[in-house]
N, C-alpha and C positions, 0 to 999 in steps of 0.2 A: 500643146506640149512638144510637138515636132519642131516648132519654130524656135524654142528656147536654145537648143544647142547651137544652131548657126548664129543666133543673136549673141550668145555668149562668146563665140569664136570671134565675131566682128568686134566686140568690145575689147577683147584681148589684143587685137591687132592695133588698136588705138587707145592706149591706156591712159595717157596724160589727161585728156578732157574728162572722161568719166571719173578718174581718181580725184580730180579737183572738185567735181560736183559731190562726190561721196564725202569728202572732207568738209565741204561747205554745209551739206545737209547735217552731218554729225555735229558740227559746231553749233548750227542753228538750233537743233533739237536740244542739245545740252543747255544752251543759254536760255532759250525761250521757255522750256519747261520750268527751270528754276526761277527765272525772272517772273513768270506768271504766278508761281507759288508765293514769291516774296510780295508781289503787288497785292495779291489777295489777302495776305497776312496784314499788310499795311492798311488796306481798306477796312478790314475787320477791326483793327486796332483803333482807327480813327472814328469808327462808327459806334464804339462802346458807349453805353449809357452811363452818365456820371451819377444818375439817381437824384439830381437836383433840378430845380425849375430853371433850366438854362436860358430859355427865351425871355425870362423876366429879371434876370440877375445882372447886377453891376458889381465889379470888384475894384478895389484900389488899396493903396497903402498910405499910412500917415506916419511921418517921422517927427517927433517932437524936438524942438530946438532948446527948450528950457528943461533942465533935468530936475529941478526942485519942486515941480508941481505934483499934485495928486493925480496919477494917471487913471486910477479907477473912476474917480469923479469926472475926469475929462472924458473918458469913454462914454459914460452915461449921458453926459450933456450932448456929446456928439450924436449918440443914437436918438435921443429925443428930438434934436434938431432935424435929423435926417427923416424921421417918421413924420415930421410936420410938413415935409415937402408934399404938395399935391400929387397924387398918383402913386405914392409909396405905400406898399402893403406892410413891410416891416424892414428893420435894419438891425445889424448886429456886428460888433467887433469880434475878431477871432485871431488866432495865431497863424492861420494858413487858409488858402483857397485851393480848391481842386484844380489840378492840371497846371499849376504855376511852376512846378518843378522845384519848389522851395517850401520847406515846412518842417514839421516835427514828427518824430516817431519814437517809439520805445517798445521794449519787449514786455509783453504781458503773458502770464502763464495761466493755464487752467487749474494747475495744482502745484503744491510745493514738492510733490513726489517727482522722482526721476522719470516716471512714465507719463507725466503731464504734457500738454501741448504748449510749446513756446512759439509765440507768433509776434513778429514785428508789426506793431499797429501804428498806423498814421492817425494821430489824435487831434481833434478839433476842440479848442477851448472856447467857451462862450457862455452866455447867460441863457435864461429861459426863452429868449427871442431867436436864438440861433437855429433851432429846429424849424420854426415857421419860416424864417428868412430863407433857408436853404430849400424849403419846399419838399422835405423828406416825407416818406410814407411810413407810418407806424405799423409794424407787423404784430407785435404783442407788447404787453406791459404798458408803460406810460412815459410821457416826456418829462422834462425837468420843470419844476415850478420855481418861483422866486425864492422859496425857502430852502431849495436844494443847492443854491449857488454858494460856493466857498467864499468865506469872508476872511479866512486866515491866509494871508499872502506871504508869510515869513518863509525864508529859504528852506526848501526841503519839505514843505507842506504837501500832502498828497490827498487826492479826492477820496471820498468814501463811497461814491456812486458813479456809475458809468452806463452809457447806452452803447450797444454794439450793433454793427451791421449784421445782417442775416448771414453773410459769408463768414464772418468771424465767429458768430455764435454757433454755427453748424460745425465749424472746425473744433471749437472748444467742447461743445456738448452735442455730439452727433446723435440724432434720433430723439432728442429730448428738448424741453424748453429751457432756455438759458435764464429766463426771468426768475429772480429770487436767489440765483446761485452766485457764487463768488469766483472772481478771478484775482490774480495776484500781481501787483506791481511792486517791485523791490521787496518781495516777501510780505507785503502789506495787503490784506484782503480788501477787495472792492466789490460792492454789491451791484449786480446787473439789474437795473430797474426797467429797462425797455430794449426792444430790438426793432430797428428800422430796416427797410428793404435793402437799400444800398446807398453808398456814398463813396465815390472814388477819391483816392488820395491825391496829393499834388504831383505824384510821379507817374507819368503816363506810361512809361515802359516797365513799370514794376510788375513782377509776376503776381504778387498778392495785392493788386491795386485796389481791391474792394475790402481789404482788411483794415477797417477804420473804426473809430470810436469817438463819441462825444463826451467831453468832460465838463462838469458844471463849475467852471472856474473862469472868471473874467480876466482879461489881459491886463497885467499890471506893468507891462514893459513900455518904454518910450517909443517903441516901434510896434505898430499894429496893422493888421489887415482888416478891411471893412467889406461887408457884403450888404447890398441894398437890393430889395426885391420890389419891383414896380408892377403896377397893374398892366394888364394886356394893352399894348398900344401906347403906353405912357413911358416906356423905358428911355427913349431918346430925349424926351422933354425933361425927365428927372435927371438924366446924365448931365445936362447943361447947367443944372442948379447946384450940384453937389459941392463943387470946389468953393463957390461963393458962399454957400451956406456954412460950411465948416470954418472958413476963414473969418466969418463974422463971429463965430463962437470963440475962436482964438487964432489970431494971425501968426503966432510964433510957431509955425510948423511947416513942413513940406509935404504936399500931397502929390503923389506920383502914381503912375500905372493905372490911371482912370480909364477903364475899358468895360464894354459889355462882355458877358460871358462868351458870346459868339466869337469875339476877338481873342479872348483868352484861349479858347479851344483852338482857334486857327493858329495862334502862336505856338501852342503846345505841340501841334502835329505838323508844323511847317516842314521839318526835315523829312518826316515820313511821306508827306504829300509830294515834296520835291523828288524823293526817291522813286515813288510810284510813277510820277510823270516821266522821269528820266528813263526808267526801265521800260515804260510803255513805248517811248520813242525808239529805244534800242531794239525792241521786239519788232516794231514796224519796219525799221531799216533792215534788219536781218532777213525778214520775210520777203521784202522787196528785192534785196540783192540776191537771195536764193532763187526766187522766181525768175529773175532776169538771167541768172546763171543757167538755169534749166532751159529756158527759151533759147539762149545763145548756143548751148551745146546741141540741142535738137535741131536748130536752124543750120548749124555748121554741118551736122551729120547729114541732113537732107541735101545740102548743097554739094557735099562731097560724093554723094551716091545717086546723083540724078540719072546717070546712065543705067545703074543697077535697078533703080526703081522703074525706069522706062522698060527695061528688058522684062522685068516681072509683069508689068502691065501688058506688054505685048504677048507674053505667054499665058495670059488669062487671069492674072491676079486682079481681084476686085479692089475698088477703092477702100472698102471696109478692111480688107486684108492688109493693105498698106498702112492704114491708120493703126490697126491692131499691132502690126510689127513694131512701129516706132513707140507706141505706148507701152508695149511689153518691154522693149529695150530700156525705156526710161524707168519703168517700174522696177526692173532688176537693179539699176543703179540706185534708185531711191531706197529700196529695201536694204541694200548694203549700207547706205548712209545712215538710215535711222537705226539699224542694228548697232552700228558703231556709236552712234549718238546716244543710244539708250545707256550703254556702258559709261559714256562720258557724263551723262546727266546724273547717274548714280554717284560717280566719283566726285563730281562737282558739289553735289548735295552733301556728301560726307565731309568734304573740305569746309563748306560753309558752316556745317554743324559744329565742327571741331574748332574753327577759328573765330566764328562770328555768332555763336550760340543761336543759330536758326534751327527751326524744326526740320525733321526729315521730310524729304520730298514725297508727297503722297503719289501712289501709282496712278491716280486719276489724272494728274497733270502730265505725267509721262505718256500715258496712252492717248490722252486727248491731243497732246502736241504731236505725237507720232502720227496719229490718224490725220490730223490737220495738214501736216507736211506732205504726207503721201497724196492727199487730195489736191493740195496746192501744186505739187510737182506734176501731177497728171494733167491738171488744168493748164499749167504753163506749157506743157509739151503738146497739148491738143492742137494749138494753132499751127505749129510747124508740121505736125503729122497730117493735118487736113490739107495744108499747102502741098505736101508731098503727094497726097492722093490725087491732086488736081493736075499733076504733071502729065503732059501728053506723051504717049509711047513714042510717037514719031519725032517729037522735039527732043526727048531725052536721049534717044539713040542716034541722033544726028552727029556727025563728026564735027569737031571744033576746028 
C-alpha cells in the first residue's frame, strides 16, 4: 500500500503513455466482450437441431415447363421413381425445405376468441410419405395415412387435419395434450391428429423457428420441392442418380438446387459463420495489439528509469520489490482501462440491442473478458518487469 502513492505520482508525471493504454484497454474490453457474446450466439444458432434426418437427406426443386399437365399425377410418378433408386428409404414432394429461407407460413389460432393464441406457422404440405422422409419423431397421436391426404385441390380448399410440432402444441395448449383438439385457420376448425418432436422452418433467423405444422395436401403447383432420404452411407450415390431418374420420367422440366442437407445447412448459415470468423479475427488482433501496447509502455518505463531502479537496488531493494513495483503500476493502469471499458461494453451492448435486435450482453462475458484482460496485461508487463529487476546497481547509476 505504501508503494501506490509514489507509483500514482509517477504516472501523473507521464500521462500520455498510460492514457493511451487505458483507452486501448477500454476499447478492447468493450469490443471483445460484445464480440464474444455475438460469436456464441451465432454458434448456438448454427448448432440448432432441425429435427430431421439431416445426414440422410437430399433436397432439390423441380420447375415444370409445360403448364397443361396433371401436376399431382406427376408428383406421384416422380416419388415412385425416386423410391425405386437403390439406397433410397423414402421420398416426398413438398412446398418447402427447412433452412432454405424460402417457403410458406400462415397464422393459425388456438381459438376464435380474442384470448386465443395466434401463431405464425411454417407449414409443410405433403402426403403420407413426408413424415418418414423427413425422419421426424412422433410424440403423441398418429401420422397421416393415404386416406387423410386432401384430394380437393380447388382454390381456397382447406385441410381438416394437421400435425403440430411440440413447440407449437405447447404454445397453443400449455400443460395439456393437443391431440384431438382444434386449431383455426381462416376461422375454419382443423383437428390436431398428432404431435412430432420438432421441425425447423425454412427461416433460420426466425424467433419461432420451431413453430411448424404438417398438412396432408399434395403439391399441385408447377413448382415443387423434393426431399429424398437415403440409407446410411448411400446418400452420395443416390444424389448422382436423381436428376437422370426424374428426367427419364419427364424431360420437360428444370431440376435445380440439388444438394445434400449438409450443404443446405452450410448455405443457410454462411453469413453467420463468416461473421463468427471475422469477429474471432478482430478479437485476436485486438488482444495482440493490446498486449504489445502494454509491453511497449512497460519497456519504455523501464528504459526511462534505469538510474532510479539502480538507486533503489543500491539502497537495498530486492529484485522482487522491483518486479512488484512495475506490476503494481501496470495493474493500476489496467484497472482504470477495464473500468472505463466496462461502461463502454454496456453502452455498446445497448446500441446493438436497439439497432440490430441483439440480446443484452450477459455479465458473464463482461467479467470473463475483464479478468482475461487483467491477466493478459500483467503477463505482458512481466517480461519488462523482470528485465528491470536484472539491472545492475553499478551499471544503472553510471554516468552517461
